[in-house]
DRENPAVO-436418 format. One record per residue (C-alpha): residue number from 1; residue in one letter; y, x, z. Coordinates in steps of 0.1 Angstrom, whole numbers, plus 5000, padded with zeros to 4 digits. Example, Ala and Ser with C-alpha at 12.3 -4.5 7.8 and 13.67 -1.06 7.14 Angstrom:
BEGIN
+-----+---------+-------+------+------+
| num | residuo | north | east |   up |
+-----+---------+-------+------+------+
|   1 |       A |  4955 | 5123 | 5078 |
|   2 |       S |  4989 | 5137 | 5071 |
+-----+---------+-------+------+------+
This chain:
BEGIN
+-----+---------+-------+------+------+
| num | residuo | north | east |   up |
+-----+---------+-------+------+------+
|   1 |       M |  3371 | 5574 | 6726 |
|   2 |       A |  3337 | 5590 | 6717 |
|   3 |       R |  3307 | 5575 | 6733 |
|   4 |       P |  3285 | 5598 | 6754 |
|   5 |       P |  3252 | 5609 | 6738 |
|   6 |       L |  3223 | 5585 | 6741 |
|   7 |       G |  3205 | 5609 | 6765 |
|   8 |       A |  3234 | 5609 | 6789 |
|   9 |       R |  3237 | 5571 | 6788 |
|  10 |       V |  3200 | 5567 | 6795 |
|  11 |       A |  3202 | 5593 | 6824 |
|  12 |       G |  3232 | 5575 | 6838 |
|  13 |       S |  3216 | 5541 | 6837 |
|  14 |       G |  3185 | 5555 | 6853 |
|  15 |       L |  3206 | 5571 | 6881 |
|  16 |       G |  3223 | 5537 | 6887 |
|  17 |       A |  3190 | 5519 | 6889 |
|  18 |       A |  3177 | 5544 | 6914 |
|  19 |       R |  3207 | 5540 | 6935 |
|  20 |       G |  3202 | 5502 | 6934 |
|  21 |       V |  3166 | 5506 | 6945 |
|  22 |       L |  3177 | 5528 | 6974 |
|  23 |       R |  3203 | 5504 | 6985 |
|  24 |       L |  3177 | 5475 | 6985 |
|  25 |       A |  3153 | 5497 | 7004 |
|  26 |       A |  3179 | 5506 | 7030 |
|  27 |       T |  3189 | 5469 | 7034 |
|  28 |       A |  3152 | 5459 | 7038 |
|  29 |       W |  3146 | 5486 | 7064 |
|  30 |       R |  3178 | 5477 | 7083 |
|  31 |       T |  3170 | 5439 | 7084 |
|  32 |       S |  3134 | 5446 | 7094 |
|  33 |       W |  3146 | 5467 | 7123 |
|  34 |       W |  3170 | 5440 | 7133 |
|  35 |       R |  3141 | 5415 | 7133 |
|  36 |       V |  3121 | 5438 | 7156 |
|  37 |       L |  3151 | 5441 | 7180 |
|  38 |       D |  3156 | 5403 | 7179 |
|  39 |       Y |  3121 | 5394 | 7188 |
|  40 |       G |  3118 | 5422 | 7213 |
|  41 |       Y |  3148 | 5406 | 7231 |
|  42 |       V |  3130 | 5373 | 7232 |
|  43 |       V |  3099 | 5389 | 7248 |
|  44 |       R |  3122 | 5406 | 7274 |
|  45 |       L |  3139 | 5374 | 7283 |
|  46 |       Q |  3106 | 5356 | 7288 |
|  47 |       V |  3093 | 5383 | 7310 |
|  48 |       V |  3125 | 5386 | 7331 |
|  49 |       G |  3126 | 5348 | 7334 |
|  50 |       A |  3090 | 5346 | 7346 |
|  51 |       L |  3095 | 5374 | 7372 |
|  52 |       S |  3128 | 5362 | 7385 |
|  53 |       P |  3127 | 5346 | 7419 |
|  54 |       R |  3160 | 5328 | 7413 |
|  55 |       G |  3156 | 5292 | 7401 |
|  56 |       A |  3180 | 5271 | 7380 |
|  57 |       D |  3193 | 5252 | 7411 |
|  58 |       A |  3207 | 5283 | 7426 |
|  59 |       F |  3233 | 5285 | 7398 |
|  60 |       R |  3246 | 5251 | 7406 |
|  61 |       R |  3255 | 5260 | 7442 |
|  62 |       Q |  3289 | 5274 | 7450 |
|  63 |       D |  3306 | 5275 | 7484 |
|  64 |       H |  3340 | 5274 | 7467 |
|  65 |       P |  3335 | 5262 | 7431 |
|  66 |       V |  3359 | 5272 | 7404 |
|  67 |       P |  3364 | 5245 | 7377 |
|  68 |       P |  3352 | 5237 | 7352 |
|  69 |       D |  3314 | 5232 | 7356 |
|  70 |       V |  3293 | 5246 | 7328 |
|  71 |       V |  3261 | 5230 | 7313 |
|  72 |       L |  3236 | 5252 | 7295 |
|  73 |       V |  3215 | 5239 | 7266 |
|  74 |       P |  3189 | 5262 | 7251 |
|  75 |       G |  3173 | 5261 | 7216 |
|  76 |       V |  3140 | 5249 | 7204 |
|  77 |       Y |  3109 | 5264 | 7222 |
|  78 |       E |  3134 | 5281 | 7245 |
|  79 |       S |  3135 | 5278 | 7283 |
|  80 |       W |  3169 | 5280 | 7301 |
|  81 |       H |  3161 | 5317 | 7308 |
|  82 |       F |  3174 | 5325 | 7273 |
|  83 |       L |  3209 | 5317 | 7286 |
|  84 |       R |  3203 | 5333 | 7320 |
|  85 |       P |  3226 | 5363 | 7313 |
|  86 |       L |  3255 | 5339 | 7306 |
|  87 |       A |  3245 | 5318 | 7337 |
|  88 |       R |  3247 | 5348 | 7359 |
|  89 |       R |  3281 | 5358 | 7345 |
|  90 |       L |  3296 | 5323 | 7349 |
|  91 |       H |  3282 | 5318 | 7383 |
|  92 |       A |  3296 | 5352 | 7395 |
|  93 |       A |  3330 | 5340 | 7383 |
|  94 |       G |  3327 | 5310 | 7406 |
|  95 |       H |  3316 | 5282 | 7383 |
|  96 |       R |  3288 | 5258 | 7390 |
|  97 |       V |  3263 | 5262 | 7362 |
|  98 |       H |  3240 | 5233 | 7353 |
|  99 |       V |  3206 | 5237 | 7337 |
| 100 |       L |  3188 | 5207 | 7321 |
| 101 |       S |  3154 | 5212 | 7335 |
| 102 |       A |  3142 | 5179 | 7320 |
| 103 |       L |  3144 | 5196 | 7285 |
| 104 |       G |  3116 | 5220 | 7293 |
| 105 |       Y |  3111 | 5241 | 7262 |
| 106 |       N |  3133 | 5217 | 7242 |
| 107 |       R |  3106 | 5204 | 7218 |
| 108 |       A |  3117 | 5168 | 7220 |
| 109 |       P |  3139 | 5153 | 7192 |
| 110 |       V |  3176 | 5161 | 7193 |
| 111 |       E |  3183 | 5125 | 7201 |
| 112 |       T |  3163 | 5128 | 7233 |
| 113 |       G |  3180 | 5160 | 7243 |
| 114 |       A |  3214 | 5143 | 7238 |
| 115 |       R |  3204 | 5115 | 7261 |
| 116 |       V |  3192 | 5140 | 7287 |
| 117 |       L |  3226 | 5158 | 7285 |
| 118 |       G |  3245 | 5125 | 7287 |
| 119 |       D |  3225 | 5113 | 7317 |
| 120 |       H |  3231 | 5146 | 7335 |
| 121 |       L |  3268 | 5142 | 7331 |
| 122 |       R |  3268 | 5107 | 7344 |
| 123 |       V |  3244 | 5112 | 7373 |
| 124 |       H |  3264 | 5142 | 7386 |
| 125 |       D |  3297 | 5127 | 7376 |
| 126 |       L |  3307 | 5158 | 7357 |
| 127 |       R |  3341 | 5158 | 7339 |
| 128 |       D |  3360 | 5183 | 7318 |
| 129 |       V |  3328 | 5203 | 7315 |
| 130 |       V |  3321 | 5231 | 7290 |
| 131 |       V |  3287 | 5230 | 7273 |
| 132 |       V |  3273 | 5263 | 7262 |
| 133 |       A |  3244 | 5259 | 7238 |
| 134 |       H |  3221 | 5279 | 7216 |
| 135 |       S |  3207 | 5269 | 7182 |
| 136 |       K |  3192 | 5234 | 7185 |
| 137 |       G |  3212 | 5231 | 7218 |
| 138 |       G |  3244 | 5229 | 7197 |
| 139 |       L |  3230 | 5199 | 7178 |
| 140 |       I |  3222 | 5183 | 7211 |
| 141 |       G |  3257 | 5190 | 7223 |
| 142 |       K |  3274 | 5176 | 7193 |
| 143 |       L |  3253 | 5144 | 7192 |
| 144 |       A |  3259 | 5139 | 7229 |
| 145 |       M |  3297 | 5141 | 7223 |
| 146 |       L |  3293 | 5115 | 7196 |
| 147 |       Q |  3269 | 5090 | 7211 |
| 148 |       E |  3265 | 5098 | 7249 |
| 149 |       D |  3300 | 5107 | 7260 |
| 150 |       P |  3324 | 5078 | 7254 |
| 151 |       E |  3345 | 5091 | 7284 |
| 152 |       E |  3348 | 5126 | 7268 |
| 153 |       R |  3333 | 5143 | 7299 |
| 154 |       I |  3326 | 5172 | 7276 |
| 155 |       R |  3358 | 5191 | 7273 |
| 156 |       C |  3344 | 5217 | 7249 |
| 157 |       L |  3311 | 5228 | 7232 |
| 158 |       V |  3304 | 5264 | 7225 |
| 159 |       A |  3275 | 5263 | 7200 |
| 160 |       V |  3259 | 5297 | 7194 |
| 161 |       G |  3238 | 5301 | 7162 |
| 162 |       T |  3236 | 5264 | 7156 |
| 163 |       P |  3221 | 5251 | 7122 |
| 164 |       F |  3247 | 5223 | 7117 |
| 165 |       V |  3233 | 5217 | 7082 |
| 166 |       G |  3197 | 5225 | 7090 |
| 167 |       S |  3176 | 5254 | 7077 |
| 168 |       H |  3155 | 5253 | 7045 |
| 169 |       L |  3131 | 5277 | 7062 |
| 170 |       A |  3119 | 5249 | 7084 |
| 171 |       R |  3098 | 5235 | 7056 |
| 172 |       F |  3075 | 5265 | 7061 |
| 173 |       F |  3064 | 5252 | 7095 |
| 174 |       P |  3046 | 5219 | 7088 |
| 175 |       L |  3024 | 5222 | 7119 |
| 176 |       L |  3054 | 5226 | 7142 |
| 177 |       P |  3073 | 5193 | 7141 |
| 178 |       A |  3099 | 5206 | 7165 |
| 179 |       V |  3108 | 5232 | 7139 |
| 180 |       R |  3101 | 5211 | 7109 |
| 181 |       A |  3128 | 5187 | 7121 |
| 182 |       F |  3154 | 5213 | 7110 |
| 183 |       V |  3148 | 5206 | 7073 |
| 184 |       P |  3182 | 5198 | 7057 |
| 185 |       S |  3169 | 5164 | 7045 |
| 186 |       N |  3164 | 5151 | 7080 |
| 187 |       P |  3187 | 5121 | 7083 |
| 188 |       L |  3201 | 5135 | 7115 |
| 189 |       F |  3221 | 5161 | 7096 |
| 190 |       G |  3237 | 5133 | 7076 |
| 191 |       V |  3247 | 5115 | 7108 |
| 192 |       L |  3262 | 5147 | 7123 |
| 193 |       A |  3280 | 5157 | 7091 |
| 194 |       A |  3296 | 5123 | 7088 |
| 195 |       E |  3313 | 5126 | 7122 |
| 196 |       A |  3339 | 5154 | 7123 |
| 197 |       A |  3362 | 5139 | 7149 |
| 198 |       V |  3348 | 5161 | 7177 |
| 199 |       H |  3350 | 5193 | 7157 |
| 200 |       S |  3383 | 5202 | 7172 |
| 201 |       R |  3365 | 5205 | 7206 |
| 202 |       I |  3337 | 5227 | 7192 |
| 203 |       V |  3336 | 5265 | 7190 |
| 204 |       S |  3309 | 5277 | 7166 |
| 205 |       A |  3299 | 5313 | 7173 |
| 206 |       Y |  3273 | 5329 | 7151 |
| 207 |       S |  3259 | 5363 | 7142 |
| 208 |       V |  3269 | 5383 | 7111 |
| 209 |       W |  3232 | 5382 | 7102 |
| 210 |       D |  3209 | 5353 | 7113 |
| 211 |       P |  3175 | 5352 | 7095 |
| 212 |       H |  3168 | 5318 | 7110 |
| 213 |       I |  3198 | 5300 | 7095 |
| 214 |       P |  3204 | 5312 | 7059 |
| 215 |       G |  3230 | 5284 | 7054 |
| 216 |       G |  3251 | 5298 | 7083 |
| 217 |       S |  3267 | 5280 | 7112 |
| 218 |       E |  3303 | 5276 | 7100 |
| 219 |       L |  3316 | 5241 | 7109 |
| 220 |       L |  3346 | 5228 | 7091 |
| 221 |       G |  3374 | 5218 | 7115 |
| 222 |       A |  3359 | 5237 | 7144 |
| 223 |       R |  3369 | 5272 | 7157 |
| 224 |       N |  3345 | 5295 | 7140 |
| 225 |       V |  3338 | 5330 | 7154 |
| 226 |       V |  3316 | 5356 | 7138 |
| 227 |       L |  3298 | 5380 | 7162 |
| 228 |       A |  3289 | 5416 | 7154 |
| 229 |       T |  3254 | 5416 | 7169 |
| 230 |       P |  3228 | 5409 | 7143 |
| 231 |       G |  3200 | 5384 | 7151 |
| 232 |       H |  3194 | 5348 | 7161 |
| 233 |       F |  3186 | 5356 | 7197 |
| 234 |       R |  3201 | 5390 | 7205 |
| 235 |       V |  3235 | 5375 | 7197 |
| 236 |       L |  3233 | 5358 | 7231 |
| 237 |       A |  3239 | 5393 | 7247 |
| 238 |       D |  3269 | 5401 | 7224 |
| 239 |       E |  3299 | 5413 | 7243 |
| 240 |       G |  3322 | 5393 | 7221 |
| 241 |       L |  3303 | 5361 | 7229 |
| 242 |       K |  3306 | 5368 | 7267 |
| 243 |       E |  3344 | 5373 | 7263 |
| 244 |       L |  3346 | 5342 | 7241 |
| 245 |       V |  3328 | 5320 | 7267 |
| 246 |       D |  3350 | 5334 | 7294 |
| 247 |       D |  3381 | 5325 | 7274 |
| 248 |       V |  3369 | 5290 | 7265 |
| 249 |       V |  3359 | 5282 | 7301 |
| 250 |       A |  3393 | 5295 | 7314 |
| 251 |       D |  3411 | 5273 | 7289 |
| 252 |       A |  3392 | 5243 | 7300 |
| 253 |       A |  3403 | 5247 | 7337 |
| 254 |       P |  3425 | 5219 | 7349 |
+-----+---------+-------+------+------+
């Protein structure tokens, strides 16, 4: 077969390169817009949380509670208000929803958070509970299952956008030790990776695009669910996540 003239080949390669540049530009624009939406969602949650008159204790009160109880664990630098939409939904369904107020903005080490969670389970004598956690909260939940819950009071952990192997982006935050702790070389991740016995009780749900966790949140041996909403924070409002949490909580009922 005869080769096309040199001029046609050059024009074709130039057209292909132009298309490649346009694709890269479109991807960059799309992901930049996703970031704007993601951080806009964070601001909205903070404002709504600050203005809401309803405190965390209100979600724990039920006249006729429907089992199981649910415990919420937010991510780093997050208040429990980040999980407020899920709290409202679960409480409306009759479940008692527990918030770990002692975590504050969750800046303490994961080990400390796991102890707070374990203490809450024991003090309130909670059993067969579902823990719903975001980001760092999922690490707290898994470590609590391993080290703070010998009676298996935690029936299931739903971890949303959790960096189970850390995030190499954490090294860019040397002045924020609570974020720097997510570097993959942190020995904590070795401890967590070595213990897979609880994975069958974990549901790892994560966004199709999460800029905070380039390594992803897939957990071998767990139930892994990819959610359609892009972003590390906005995924908390994903309709698929709401339905997933409903299903997991229903399955945990005695």
